[in-house]
N, C-alpha and C positions, 0 to 999 in steps of 0.2 A: 748351419755355419754362422759364427759370429761375424759382425759386419766389418770390423777392422781388418782381420785377416783376409777377408774377401776383397777389400779395397787394395791391400798390398798385393794380392794375387794378380789382380788386373794390371796393376802397374808393372809387375814382373812379366806378364804376358806381352806387354808393349816393348819392354826391354829398351835397347838403345836405338830403336827405329824411330822414335819420336819423343818429344816432351809429352808427358801425360799427367793428367789429374783426374781423380776418381772420387765421386761421392756415392756412398751406399746408404740408403734409407731402409732401416729395418723396423719401422714403426708398424704397430697393429692398429687398424682402423675399425671402428664400429659405428653403426648408424641406426637409430630408431626413429621412425617417422610416424606422424599422426595427422589425420584429417577428419573433418566432420566429427570431432571429439572421439576418435577411435584410432587406436594404434593399428596400423595396417602394414607396416613393413619393419623388419629387422634384418640387417645385413652386416657382415663382418668380413674383413680381408686381412690376411697376414702374408708376408712374403718379403722379398728384397727387390728394391728398385736401384739399378746401377746406372749412374750417369758418368759418361766418359768424355773427356775433351783431350784432343791431341793436337800437337803442332809439329809439322814436318818442314823444317827450313822456313818457318814463318807462315806456313799454310795451315789453317786451323779448321778443324771439323769437330762436331760433337754429336753424340747419339746416346740413346737410353734403352735399356732392356729390363724386363722383369724376370728373365731367365738367369738364375744364379748357379746353374750347373756348369761344368767345365766346358761342354760343347757350346752352350749359349754364350758364355763369356768370351770364348775364343772367336766366335762369330762376330760378336760386338767389336772386339779389338781389330780384327782383320778388316771389317767393313768400314770402321771409322778411319783407320789409317789409309785405306784405299780412297775414301772420300776426301781426305786431306790432300792427297797427291793431285786431285783434280781441281782443287780450289786455287784461286789467285793468291798471291802473297798478301798477308794482312800486315800492312806497314805499322799498325798500332799494337801488334801483339806485344804484351809487356813481359812475357816470360812467366815462369812459375813462382808461386809464393815460397819464400825461404822458410826454413824451420822456425817455428815460434810457438810458445805455449799459450793456450786459451786462459782467460782470467775468469775467476769467480766460479761459484757452484752452479751446476745445471739446474734448470727449473723442471724437475722430474718427480712425478708421483707414480710409484709402482702400481698403486691401486687403480689409477686411471688407465695405465697401459694394459691392465688385465681386466678392465671393467666388463661386467656381464650384461647380457640383454636385460636381465631383471633390474639391475641398477639404473640403466638408462630408462627403462619403462617406468620405474618408480617416479623419476623426475617428470616424465611426460604425463603420467597419471595425475600427479599433484598440480601440474600446470593446468591440465584439462579441468579438474574438479574445483578450480578456484572460483568458478561461477556455474550456476544452473541456467539452462535455457540459451546458452550461447553455442556457437560452433567454433571449436578450437582446431588450429592446424599449426604444424611446425615440426621441429626435430630436436633430438638430443644426440650429439655425437661425441665420440672419444677417439683420441689418437695418442699413441705413445710407444716409445721403444728407443733403440739405439740408432745413432747416425754417426758415420765415420767418413773421414777424408784422408786421402793419401796422394802424393805426387812423386814424380821421379826426381825432384830436387831434395827429397828427404823430409818433407813436411808430412806429419802424420798426427791426426787428431781423432778423438772419439768422445762422444757425449751421449746422454740420453735426454729425451724431451717428452713432454706430455701436454695435452690440451684437452679441455672439455667445454662444450658449448650447449646451452639450451636456448632455443630461439623459437618464437611462435606468435600467433595472433589469437585473440578472441574476437568473435564477430557476432553482433546483434543486428539482424537485418542487414542493412547496407553499411553499418558503422563498424569499424574495426579499430583495435588498438594492439600495439606490439609490446612484447617483453623480451629482454635479452640478458644473458649472463655468460661470460667466458672466464675461465680460470685455468691455471696449470693443473689443478686437482679437481676431479669431479666431486669430491667430498665438500668442496666449498660452494657448490651450487645447490640451491633448494628450489624445487619446482613451484611451491605455493607462492612465495613472494614475487617470482618472475611472472607467474600467471596473474597475480593480483595487479601487477603493474599494467598488464595488457587489458584486464577487465576494467580498471578505473578509467583508462583512456577511451575504451570502446563505449562504455556507458555514456560518458560525457560527449562523445562524438555524434550522438544520434541527432537527426533532424538538422543538418547543417544549413546555414543560410548562405546566400550568395553575397560576396563582398567585392566592392569596387577595387580593381587593381590600383596600387599606388605604392609609395614608399612608406613602410610602417616600422615603428619601433618594434623590436622582437626580442623574445627570449627563446633561445634555441636549445634543444635537448643535447645530451652527450652524443647521441647518434648523428645528429646534424653536424656537430663540430668534428666528429671523427671523419666524416666524409670530406669536410673542408680541408682537414689536415692531410688527407691522402693526396688531394690535388696539389697542395703546397709541397708535399714531399716528392711526388713523382715528377712534377714539372718545375719545381723551384729549387729545392735543396739537392737535386740531382746534378752532380758535377758535369755530366755529359751534356745535359740541357743547357747548363751555364756556359760551357765552352762553345756551344753552337749558337749562343745569343738568344736562347728561348726562355731563359729563367728570369724571374723578377728580382733575384737576390743581388743586392749591392752591399758587399761585405763592409762592415764597419759603420754602416749608416743606420739611422733610426727609422725603420720601416713599419714598425708596429707600435701600438700603445705600450707604455712603460710597464703595464701589468702583464704583458705577454712574455713568458719564458717557456721555451719548448726545447726538450732534449730528446735525443735518441739514446736509450740506455738499456742494454741487455740486463744489467745488474738490478734494475728496479724490481721491487717485490711483485709487481703486477705482470712483469714481462713473461712471455712464452717464446719458445723457439730455441735453436741451437746457439752455442757460444762462439761459432765461427761462421764465416760467410761462404758463398759458393766458390770463391777462389782459394779457400783454406786459410784466410787471414782471420786471426782472432778479432772478435768484436770488441769495441771499447766505447765508453761513454762519450757522446758528442753533443755539445751545446750548440744548437742551431740558432736559437734566438734567446738573448739574455736581456731582460728589462727593455724589450722592444727593439734592440739592436741586432742586426743580422751578423752572426759570428762565424759560421762555418758552412761548408758543403759536405755532402756525403761522397766519399770516393771509393772506387774499387781499384784494382791494380792497373787497369787500362787507363782510367782517367788520372790516377795519381802520377804515373810515369810521364804522361803527357804534360801534366801541370808542374812537374818537378817537386812533388811532395810525396807523402806516404799514404797508403790506403787506410781508410778508417774502418774497414771491415764491413762494407755495405754492398758487396757484389751479390747479385741475384742470378739464378739460373735464367738464361736468356738475356743477361745484362749486356752482352756485346752489342745488342740492338737497342735496348731500352736505357742502359746506364744504371748506375748504383741507386738504390732506393732504401731509405730508412724503414725498418720494419718493427721497431720497438719504440714508437713515438709516445711521448708523455707531455701533455700540456699541463703545466703546473697549476694546481687549483687555487682558488681564492678563498674568501671567508663567508660568502653569502650563500644561503640556501636557495634552491630554485623558487621556493614559495616567497622568499623575501624579494627576489628579483621581480617576480610577477607583481607583487604588491606595490612596487615602486613605479609601475607603468600606468600612466593615465589612460592612454588608448594605444593599443598595439596588438600584436599577435604572439601566441605561444605555438611553436612548431615542434611536433613530436619526432618527425623523421623526414628525410629527403628521399627522392626516388628519381632514377634515370637521369642523373646529373652528367653533363658533358662539358668539357673545356671549350671555350670559344677563343680565348687569347691567353696562352701560357704566360706571356710577359706581364700582363696586368691581372692575371688570375680571374678573368671574367668567366663565370660558369653559368649554365642554364640548367634548370631542373624543375621538379614538381615537389610539392608537399604531399605527405602520405600518412595514413593511419593516425589522424588526429591533428587538426589545425583549429586553433581556438582564438576567438576575439577576447582581448583583455580590455575592460573598461573600469576606470576607477580602482585599479589595483586588484580586480577580481576577474576570474574567468566568466564571461558573459554568455558564452554559448559557442557551439561549433560553427565553423564556416567550411564551405566546399574547398576542395583542393585548389591550389593556386600555382601558376607557373611563375618562376622568378628568373631574373637575369641580373647578376650581381658580381662585382669584383670582391674576392675574398680579402685581398690586401686593403681595398677601400673600406671594407667593413670592420677591419681590425686596426686601422691606423689610429694615431693619437686623436682623442676627442670623439671617436666613434664607438669605442669599447666602453660601455657603461659599467658593467660588472662581470666578475668571474666567479663561477659557482664553486662551492666546496664539495661537490658531488662527483669528483672525478672517478671514472671506472673504465674498464675495458669495454668499449662500445663497438657496435657493429657498423663499420663503414660500408659503403656500397661494394667494396671489393673483398669483404670477408672479415671474419672475427679475429681478434687477437693481435691486431697491428697497432692499435691506437688506444691509449687511455686519455679520456678527455672529460672536462666538466661542462656543465651548462654555461651558456654565455648570454649576457644582456647587451644587445647592440642598439645603437641609436637609430639605425635604419637598415632596412633590407628591401630591395626593389622588386616588387611583384608586378608582373607585366601582363598577366592574363589569367583566365581560368584553365582548368585541366585540358581543355580542348585547344588551347593556343593563346 
């Protein structure tokens, strides 16, 4: 059964007993994993995931099922309505999204949605064979197909989405380096250059020296910047966090260096994902930071009604608890190559990726975490050698404010943040200082 009629069927089952909204995900997922330079697993899943939210006189409940047969759907409807009757009234329930058309073409590649194990294994093989004598581990996955939304207020949308990711490491002894690529189409990902990226870092990371913790000038890879942007998005540009006094954002104020422009834009050529959010609101381009000035917050229906504005199309499933989150973030690139930024550093560090980052203070964006898979000392504009992983404690806002951002790279790409692929495109950054507070043990 196609997903749009399925969404409409569930709305019909609810009838006039409740306000109802339904999302049906009909994407096909495939995963090929490798370890010790050997492909050891291939799995695939196809089916329908149905997410239902109902409101009965302002009492809201939600549930999900993977049963798309009539009996399973009726059970979902009855149990969700019953759960709503048991809930207290949600005084912030904003009502359902009105009918509106989504904008722009979908980011869909039929070949990715129908990708075979052989196509994924070919990328994995090319990643693995980028070097001899190493141990390679990682995965290649594909996801694609239709997604539909319907509600009892008459909103009905359907699109198709796709995404492919190749991610892995090469390891020589105890030294490792990572490579990553994500795109809407698997055909745009080649295993050999992604593997070569990992090999280059891993070879250079051998025999790391200990380095005294201190504030160092740094060049950060796109992966590091992607993780930073996730924290800015989840705890900063989130209108719920802002309303609760937990966000750093001061609208209209210059909070970043003038070279910082960040947008959330589903229409960007690098973007992946659907053209509408979990509320059924069409996504639209949103400038969050322009030339260093904080311009906007991401809203869903719940936060927009409360703020007396309109939704920007950033509702996520579970957003009643977490708030709206941008998921098509793009940090506008600059003109410098990563090599040029490194060459301009007299003494500092190049960091390949962050690991296990956690927020300490949302309002100042102080995070703590570790470096991983390649941290290197820069001396006289050249990589002087590898150093052991370091712990850092740093305000993201402080690192990006005027005078602290030295350079913005020209190498923007979909990078792998700590919360997953496909959410952020980011360039490398050259920062005046980053505060390292200890070794990997503390």
